[in-house]
C-alpha positions in Angstrom: 239.6 0.0 117.2 242.9 -2.0 115.4 243.9 -2.8 111.6 241.2 -0.4 110.7 238.4 -3.4 111.4 234.7 -1.7 109.5 232.7 -2.7 113.1 229.4 -3.9 112.6 226.8 -3.6 115.8 224.6 -6.8 116.0 221.5 -6.9 117.4 219.5 -9.9 118.6 215.8 -9.4 119.5 214.0 -12.4 120.4 214.3 -16.1 121.5 214.7 -18.2 118.6 217.2 -15.3 117.4 218.8 -16.1 120.7 219.3 -19.5 119.6 220.7 -19.0 116.7 222.8 -16.0 118.3 224.8 -18.4 120.6 225.4 -20.4 118.0 226.6 -17.9 115.9 228.8 -16.4 118.7 230.1 -20.0 119.6 231.0 -20.5 116.5 233.2 -16.9 116.5 234.3 -17.9 120.1 235.3 -21.4 118.3 237.6 -19.6 115.4 239.3 -17.5 117.6 240.6 -19.9 119.9 242.2 -21.8 117.0 246.5 -21.6 118.2 247.4 -18.5 116.1 251.8 -17.7 115.4 252.0 -14.0 115.7 254.7 -14.2 112.5 251.2 -15.9 110.4 249.7 -13.0 108.2 245.9 -12.4 110.0 243.2 -14.4 108.9 241.0 -14.2 106.4 237.9 -12.7 108.2 238.4 -9.8 110.7 237.2 -10.8 114.5 237.6 -7.1 114.9 234.5 -6.3 113.0 232.0 -8.1 115.1 234.0 -8.0 118.6 235.4 -5.1 121.2 238.1 -4.9 123.0 237.7 -3.5 126.6 238.7 -3.6 130.5 237.5 -4.8 133.8 237.8 -2.6 136.5 240.3 -4.5 137.8 242.8 -4.1 135.2 241.6 -7.3 132.5 241.7 -7.1 129.3 238.3 -8.4 127.6 237.0 -9.2 124.1 233.3 -9.5 123.9 230.5 -9.5 121.4 229.5 -5.7 119.8 226.2 -7.1 120.6 222.7 -5.6 122.1 220.1 -8.5 122.3 216.2 -8.2 124.0 214.7 -10.9 125.1 211.5 -11.4 128.0 211.7 -11.7 131.5 212.5 -15.7 132.5 214.4 -16.1 129.1 217.9 -16.4 130.8 218.1 -18.8 133.8 221.6 -19.0 135.2 222.9 -16.1 132.8 223.2 -12.5 134.5 221.7 -9.8 132.7 225.0 -7.7 133.6 227.5 -11.0 132.4 229.7 -12.5 135.0 233.0 -10.0 133.3 232.8 -6.5 134.5 231.2 -7.2 138.2 232.4 -6.0 141.4 231.3 -8.0 144.5 233.0 -5.7 147.0 231.5 -2.6 145.2 227.9 -4.5 145.3 228.3 -4.6 148.9 228.7 -1.0 149.6 226.0 0.1 151.2 225.6 3.9 152.1 222.4 3.2 153.7 222.6 2.9 157.6 219.0 2.0 158.8 217.6 -1.5 158.6 217.6 -3.3 155.6 215.3 -6.1 154.4 217.0 -8.2 151.1 215.2 -10.0 148.7 216.9 -12.6 146.2 215.4 -14.1 143.2 216.1 -18.6 143.2 219.2 -19.3 141.1 218.5 -21.2 138.5 221.2 -23.9 138.7 223.7 -24.4 135.4 223.7 -26.4 132.8 226.3 -29.2 133.8 227.9 -27.9 130.5 227.9 -24.1 131.5 229.7 -25.7 134.8 232.7 -27.4 133.1 233.1 -24.2 130.3 233.3 -22.4 133.8 235.4 -24.6 135.9 238.0 -24.6 132.3 238.3 -20.6 131.3 238.3 -19.1 135.3 237.8 -19.0 138.9 235.5 -17.0 141.5 238.4 -15.9 143.8 238.5 -15.1 147.5 238.0 -11.8 147.1 234.7 -12.0 144.7 236.4 -11.2 141.4 236.2 -13.5 138.6 239.6 -14.6 136.9 239.3 -15.2 133.6 241.8 -17.6 131.8 243.6 -15.7 129.0 241.7 -17.1 125.5 243.1 -16.0 122.4 241.7 -13.2 119.9 243.4 -14.6 116.6 246.4 -11.5 118.0 249.0 -13.4 118.7 249.8 -17.2 120.2 248.0 -19.0 122.0 248.8 -19.5 126.2 250.9 -22.9 126.7 249.5 -25.3 128.7 251.0 -28.7 130.4 248.1 -30.2 130.9 245.8 -31.5 128.4 243.1 -29.8 128.0 240.2 -32.4 128.8 237.7 -32.9 126.2 234.4 -30.7 127.0 231.0 -32.1 128.1 228.2 -31.5 124.8 225.0 -30.4 126.2 222.1 -33.3 125.5 218.7 -31.5 124.0 216.9 -32.4 127.1 219.2 -29.9 128.8 218.9 -27.5 126.4 215.5 -24.9 127.7 216.8 -21.4 126.6 219.7 -20.3 125.0 221.9 -19.0 127.8 222.1 -22.3 128.3 224.5 -23.4 125.8 226.5 -19.9 125.6 229.4 -19.9 125.7 230.9 -16.3 125.3 230.8 -13.8 127.8 228.9 -10.8 127.5 229.6 -7.1 128.2 227.2 -5.5 130.8 225.7 -3.3 128.0 224.4 -6.2 125.7 221.5 -7.3 127.9 218.2 -5.8 128.3 214.9 -7.4 129.2 211.7 -6.5 128.3 210.4 -7.1 131.8 206.2 -6.4 131.3 205.6 -9.5 129.0 206.9 -13.4 130.3 208.6 -16.0 128.2 207.1 -18.5 129.7 203.3 -19.4 130.6 199.8 -19.1 128.7 199.9 -15.2 130.3 201.5 -11.6 129.7 202.7 -13.2 126.6 204.5 -11.1 123.2 202.7 -12.7 120.9 201.3 -9.5 117.9 203.2 -7.4 116.2 201.5 -4.8 117.2 202.5 -4.9 121.1 206.2 -5.4 119.7 205.9 -1.9 118.1 204.3 -0.5 121.6 207.8 -2.0 123.6 210.1 0.9 122.0 207.2 3.5 122.3 207.9 3.7 125.7 210.5 5.9 127.4 211.6 3.3 129.4 213.0 0.5 127.0 213.1 3.4 124.0 216.1 5.2 126.0 217.2 2.1 127.5 218.3 0.6 123.5 219.5 4.0 122.4 221.5 4.6 125.3 223.0 1.0 124.2 223.8 2.4 120.7 225.8 5.3 122.1 228.0 3.6 123.8 228.6 0.9 121.2 228.8 3.5 118.1 230.7 6.0 120.3 233.7 3.8 120.6 233.7 2.6 116.7 236.2 4.3 114.4 234.5 3.3 110.7 231.1 2.0 111.4 229.8 0.3 108.6 226.3 -0.8 110.0 223.9 -2.9 111.8 223.1 -6.4 111.4 219.7 -7.2 113.2 219.0 -11.0 113.8 214.9 -10.6 114.7 212.2 -13.4 115.2 209.5 -12.8 112.7 207.0 -15.2 114.3 205.7 -13.2 117.2 205.9 -9.9 118.3 209.3 -9.4 117.8 208.6 -8.3 114.2 207.1 -4.9 116.0 210.0 -4.9 118.1 212.9 -5.2 115.3 210.2 -3.1 113.2 210.7 0.0 115.7 214.5 -0.7 116.4 215.2 -0.4 112.2 213.6 2.7 112.1 215.2 4.1 114.2 218.5 2.9 113.2 217.5 4.2 110.2 216.6 7.5 111.3 219.2 8.5 114.0 222.5 6.7 111.5 221.4 7.6 108.0 223.9 6.0 105.3 224.5 2.9 108.1 223.9 -0.6 106.4 221.5 -2.5 108.0 221.2 -6.0 107.2 218.5 -7.5 108.7 217.7 -11.4 108.9 214.1 -12.5 109.4 214.3 -15.9 111.9 211.6 -18.3 111.9 211.5 -21.8 114.5 210.5 -24.8 112.4 207.5 -25.9 110.5 204.3 -24.6 111.9 201.7 -27.1 113.8 198.3 -27.8 112.8 197.3 -28.7 116.3 197.9 -24.3 117.4 195.7 -22.8 114.3 195.1 -19.4 116.4 199.0 -19.3 116.3 199.6 -20.5 113.1 197.5 -17.4 111.5 199.7 -15.1 114.5 203.0 -16.2 112.8 201.4 -15.6 109.5 200.6 -11.9 110.5 203.6 -11.0 112.5 206.0 -12.4 109.4 203.7 -10.7 106.6 203.4 -7.4 108.6 207.3 -7.7 109.9 208.6 -8.4 106.3 207.2 -4.9 104.8 208.0 -2.6 107.9 211.6 -4.4 108.0 212.0 -4.1 104.2 211.1 -0.4 104.7 213.8 0.8 107.4 216.3 -1.9 106.1 219.3 -1.7 103.3 218.4 -5.6 103.0 216.2 -8.3 104.7 216.3 -11.8 104.1 213.9 -14.0 105.7 216.1 -17.2 107.2 213.4 -20.6 108.4 213.9 -24.5 107.8 210.1 -24.8 107.7 209.1 -25.7 103.9 206.6 -22.4 103.9 206.0 -19.1 105.2 202.0 -19.9 105.2 199.7 -22.1 106.9 199.8 -24.7 104.4 201.5 -27.3 106.1 205.0 -28.4 104.0 207.8 -30.8 105.2 211.3 -28.8 106.4 214.0 -28.5 104.6 216.5 -31.6 103.5 220.3 -31.5 103.7 221.8 -35.2 102.2 224.3 -34.7 105.5 222.6 -33.8 107.9 220.8 -35.6 110.3 217.9 -33.1 112.5 215.0 -32.9 114.7 212.7 -30.1 113.3 210.8 -29.4 116.1 214.0 -29.0 118.6 215.3 -24.9 118.3 218.5 -26.2 119.1 219.3 -28.4 116.3 217.2 -25.5 113.5 219.3 -22.7 114.9 222.5 -24.6 114.5 222.1 -24.7 111.1 220.6 -20.9 110.0 223.9 -20.1 112.7 226.5 -21.9 110.2 224.4 -20.9 107.0 224.3 -17.1 108.7 228.9 -17.5 109.4 229.1 -17.9 105.9 226.8 -15.3 103.9 228.0 -12.7 106.0 231.6 -13.5 104.9 231.5 -10.2 102.3 231.9 -8.3 105.0 233.3 -9.3 107.5 236.7 -10.2 105.3 240.1 -8.5 106.7 241.3 -7.9 102.8 239.2 -6.2 100.1 235.2 -6.6 102.0 232.3 -5.7 100.7 230.4 -3.3 102.5 227.1 -3.6 103.6 225.6 -1.0 101.9 227.8 -1.8 99.1 226.1 -5.5 99.0 222.5 -4.2 99.5 223.4 -1.4 96.4 224.4 -5.2 94.0 221.4 -7.0 94.8 218.9 -4.6 95.2 216.4 -4.3 92.4 213.9 -0.9 92.2 213.3 -0.4 95.7 212.6 -4.3 96.3 214.9 -5.2 99.9 213.4 -8.9 100.3 216.0 -11.2 99.5 216.0 -15.7 100.1 219.3 -17.6 101.1 220.1 -21.1 100.2 223.1 -23.1 101.4 225.0 -26.6 100.8 226.3 -28.1 104.4 228.3 -29.3 103.6 229.8 -28.9 100.5 229.7 -32.0 98.5 232.9 -32.8 97.7 234.8 -36.9 97.8 238.9 -36.7 98.3 239.4 -38.0 95.3 237.6 -34.9 92.9 238.5 -31.2 92.4 236.5 -28.4 93.1 235.9 -28.2 89.2 235.0 -32.2 89.3 232.3 -31.3 92.0 230.6 -28.3 90.1 231.0 -30.7 86.8 228.7 -33.7 88.2 226.1 -30.8 89.4 225.3 -30.9 85.8 222.5 -27.6 84.9 221.1 -28.2 89.0 222.5 -27.0 92.0 223.1 -27.8 94.8 222.2 -25.6 97.7 219.3 -26.1 99.9 216.2 -23.0 100.0 216.8 -21.5 103.6 213.8 -19.2 103.1 210.1 -21.1 103.2 209.4 -18.9 100.4 208.2 -22.2 97.9 209.5 -23.8 94.9 213.1 -21.3 93.4 212.0 -22.9 89.9 209.3 -20.5 89.4 211.7 -17.2 89.5 214.4 -15.6 88.3 217.4 -14.3 89.8 218.3 -10.8 89.1 222.1 -10.4 91.0 223.6 -13.2 93.7 226.6 -13.1 96.7 228.4 -16.3 96.8 230.7 -17.8 99.2 232.7 -21.3 99.4 234.6 -21.4 102.4 236.8 -24.7 104.2 237.7 -25.9 101.2 242.0 -26.7 100.8 243.8 -25.5 98.2 244.5 -28.4 96.3 241.0 -28.7 95.6 241.1 -25.8 94.2 242.1 -26.6 90.2 242.1 -29.9 88.5 245.2 -32.3 88.6 244.7 -34.0 85.5 247.8 -35.5 84.4 249.6 -34.0 81.4 247.9 -35.1 78.1 244.3 -36.5 79.4 241.6 -34.4 77.3 239.4 -31.5 79.2 236.2 -32.6 80.6 235.4 -29.1 80.4 236.3 -25.7 80.5 237.0 -25.0 85.0 239.3 -27.3 84.9 241.4 -25.0 83.2 240.8 -22.8 84.9 244.0 -21.8 87.0 242.7 -20.6 90.2 239.3 -21.8 92.5 238.4 -18.1 92.5 238.5 -18.6 89.0 236.6 -22.0 88.5 233.8 -20.1 90.8 233.3 -17.3 88.9 233.5 -19.6 85.4 231.0 -21.8 87.3 228.2 -18.9 87.9 229.1 -17.5 84.6 227.7 -20.5 82.8 224.5 -21.3 85.3 223.6 -18.4 84.7 225.3 -15.8 81.9 223.0 -12.8 82.7 223.3 -12.7 86.5 225.7 -10.1 88.1 227.6 -12.3 90.1 230.1 -11.6 93.4 232.2 -14.6 94.6 234.7 -15.7 97.2 236.2 -18.7 97.8 238.1 -19.1 101.4 240.2 -21.3 102.8 239.1 -20.8 106.3 236.2 -23.6 107.2 233.6 -22.7 109.6 234.6 -24.5 112.7 231.8 -26.5 114.9 232.5 -27.7 118.3 230.5 -27.9 121.4 227.7 -27.2 122.3 227.3 -27.8 118.5 225.0 -30.6 118.2 225.3 -33.9 116.7 224.2 -33.3 113.3 226.9 -34.6 110.4 226.2 -37.6 108.9 228.5 -40.7 109.1 229.5 -39.8 105.3 231.7 -37.2 106.2 235.4 -37.2 107.6 237.2 -34.7 109.7 237.3 -32.1 107.2 233.9 -32.2 106.2 234.5 -34.1 103.2 232.7 -36.7 101.5 233.7 -40.6 102.3 233.7 -43.1 99.7 233.5 -46.0 102.7 232.6 -46.1 106.5 234.7 -43.4 108.4 237.6 -44.3 110.1 239.3 -42.6 114.0 237.6 -41.4 116.9 235.9 -38.2 116.7 237.4 -34.7 117.2 236.2 -32.0 119.1 235.8 -29.8 116.0 234.7 -30.6 112.4 235.2 -28.1 109.5 233.0 -27.9 107.0 232.3 -26.6 103.8 229.4 -24.4 103.3 228.3 -21.3 101.3 225.7 -19.0 101.8 223.4 -17.1 99.8 220.5 -15.1 99.8 218.3 -15.2 96.7 215.5 -12.6 96.0 214.3 -14.8 93.2 216.1 -17.4 90.8 219.4 -19.3 93.3 223.1 -19.8 92.2 225.0 -22.7 94.5 226.5 -22.6 97.9 225.2 -19.8 100.4 224.4 -16.3 97.9 222.2 -13.5 98.1 219.9 -13.3 95.0 217.6 -10.7 93.0 214.9 -10.9 90.6 215.7 -10.8 86.9 214.4 -6.4 86.0 213.9 -7.7 82.4 209.9 -8.5 83.1 208.8 -5.7 85.7 205.6 -6.5 86.7 204.9 -10.2 85.5 206.1 -12.9 87.4 209.3 -14.4 86.7 210.3 -17.7 85.3 213.6 -19.7 85.4 215.0 -20.6 82.2 216.4 -23.5 83.5 216.3 -25.6 86.6 219.6 -24.5 88.7 218.2 -23.0 91.4 218.0 -24.8 94.0 219.1 -22.3 96.7 216.9 -19.4 95.5 213.5 -18.7 96.9 210.9 -16.6 95.2 211.0 -12.6 95.7 208.2 -11.3 94.2 208.4 -8.3 91.9 205.4 -7.0 93.6 206.1 -7.8 97.1 206.5 -5.5 99.9 209.5 -3.2 99.0 
């Protein structure tokens, strides 16, 4: 792996994890497609942390996610389990058997119009049956020059999205997809509904050996593997699959970081009481077992609660989404995930997974919570110090872990990321002689502004902050969720927007994992160690983005 990247292997376990993962990889792909100049220094984020280089049987270079995903029978639709990059139809046709043959073919699901358009733009199936891929920029050199304008890709409609593969625009390696054939994705029978069922899947030699084989394949080609990130459904039987997978990683790769993101779709429905009980039990068992073998565990959900009590979905001032649609919920969670994982994906001075977990862990408690501001509410006429001062004592982030009212808890440590903010907005631009409104307006750099703000808000909290110029790229097939009050750069407009929409929208977002109290933007937080064994109370209401992480919780 070039450049000494500290590689991460991603595991996606479950169908909602597939939705979040599809949006996540589409966002990585959008960033890779940004035109680059070979004379420019590398970007702030290192794609080699998540991606691997390879070569097809016909000598074509590939750049695919370092990914293992598990899902149920019937969840792929038109996506082939072995992918489309490495398959050789000529070898498939070579059959040594000379006797009578009977061929049984499963009906092929038609591709969505979005995928058909995408495939025609990125490659062609030649007469010899070989897929010829159009060159795609990978952040390593100049983008290929084209003489014709690139047609604007269609955006898939919510009605056309049935499974996550309907909008995945990234090619996967043949070793990525692992199907659990004994359970069905559709229908009422043969469902993977309970934690115990999921545990039993990886107790079967067939699935355990398949997972181990894929792990060895990816791990052995890494020069410096820093760890694993697991995207795991918590609400169904995949919580048990995730528990056994994290146990396997903990035993086989001791010393590597294991960061687990426990995912849940939108709020539960009162019309399905039995499913709600399963959801609650699976989530509880999953968090307990995952935290036992992971370095860090963070539940992510737009639902207001993990329990049976109905709560409204979380609200973002500049986002309009349907909480009942996995396509919408997963897009928001993937955007937050793309920011909160920044520390261990940096080109320069990255924070390793193990170090990040050590900073946020307290007394063996590994469950943290997350919050986000999407987008960061900056007005074009203001600077970062102006916006932070306007917040006063209340932080702007929204809870993303469905763990209740963050004002009842207290923060021990936090990791804060603010990205996509142009350098001109980092510091105050007050004319000479103007009275300084706050200490933040005297800071010479944006990094110092953010660090000073966190110190002012929570002086006893251990904080790690990152300020990036690189925005979070969201383009088709990302759903249209953003308010008309935003500019093309994600700034909050004073008046109505002008001009047509662009294919990509650059946002400011932040990522946070808190455990109990909360900071700004997006962070990771932990409880205050001062009152061991007692419920923590927050001293000021400045933690809108934090959720309760009890000291007495599973850990």
